[in-house]
C-alpha positions in Angstrom: -15.9 -43.8 19.1 -15.2 -46.0 16.1 -18.2 -44.8 14.3 -17.1 -41.2 14.4 -13.7 -42.2 13.0 -15.4 -44.1 10.2 -17.7 -41.2 9.3 -14.9 -38.7 9.4 -12.6 -40.9 7.3 -15.3 -41.4 4.7 -16.0 -37.7 4.6 -12.3 -36.9 4.2 -11.9 -39.5 1.5 -14.7 -38.1 -0.6 -16.1 -34.6 -0.1 -13.2 -33.0 1.6 -10.9 -34.2 -1.2 -13.2 -32.8 -3.8 -13.4 -29.4 -2.0 -9.6 -29.2 -1.7 -9.1 -30.1 -5.3 -11.7 -27.4 -6.4 -9.9 -24.8 -4.2 -6.6 -25.8 -5.8 -8.0 -25.4 -9.3 -9.6 -22.1 -8.3 -6.3 -20.7 -6.9 -4.5 -21.7 -10.1 -7.1 -20.1 -12.3 -7.0 -17.0 -10.2 -3.2 -16.7 -10.4 -3.1 -17.2 -14.2 -6.1 -15.2 -15.2 -5.5 -12.9 -18.2 -5.8 -9.6 -16.4 -3.2 -10.4 -13.7 -0.1 -10.1 -15.9 0.3 -6.4 -15.1 -0.1 -6.9 -11.4 2.4 -9.7 -11.3 5.0 -7.7 -13.3 4.5 -4.7 -10.9 5.0 -7.0 -7.8 8.1 -8.6 -9.4 9.7 -5.2 -9.8 9.3 -4.1 -6.2 13.0 -4.8 -5.3 14.2 -2.6 -8.2 12.0 0.5 -7.6 14.6 2.5 -5.7 17.9 1.6 -7.5 19.2 5.1 -7.6 18.7 6.0 -3.9 17.1 4.3 -0.9 13.4 4.6 -0.3 12.6 7.3 2.2 11.5 6.3 5.6 7.8 6.6 6.3 8.5 9.4 8.9 10.3 11.5 6.3 7.4 11.3 3.8 4.9 12.3 6.5 6.9 15.5 7.5 7.3 16.8 3.9 
């Protein structure tokens, strides 16, 4: 039982840490990529899309 713990601990201290760090860097690079500015601006404006009147219910759009 102690051998499994030692092997798991060694793996977590080395390769798992390296994989998690690589995933973190990848997510950061994906979020700040040059082409994503328009997407982020569109998502940020979602609450202000229907300032004049409420958004129609999904049932009203389907019937018209």
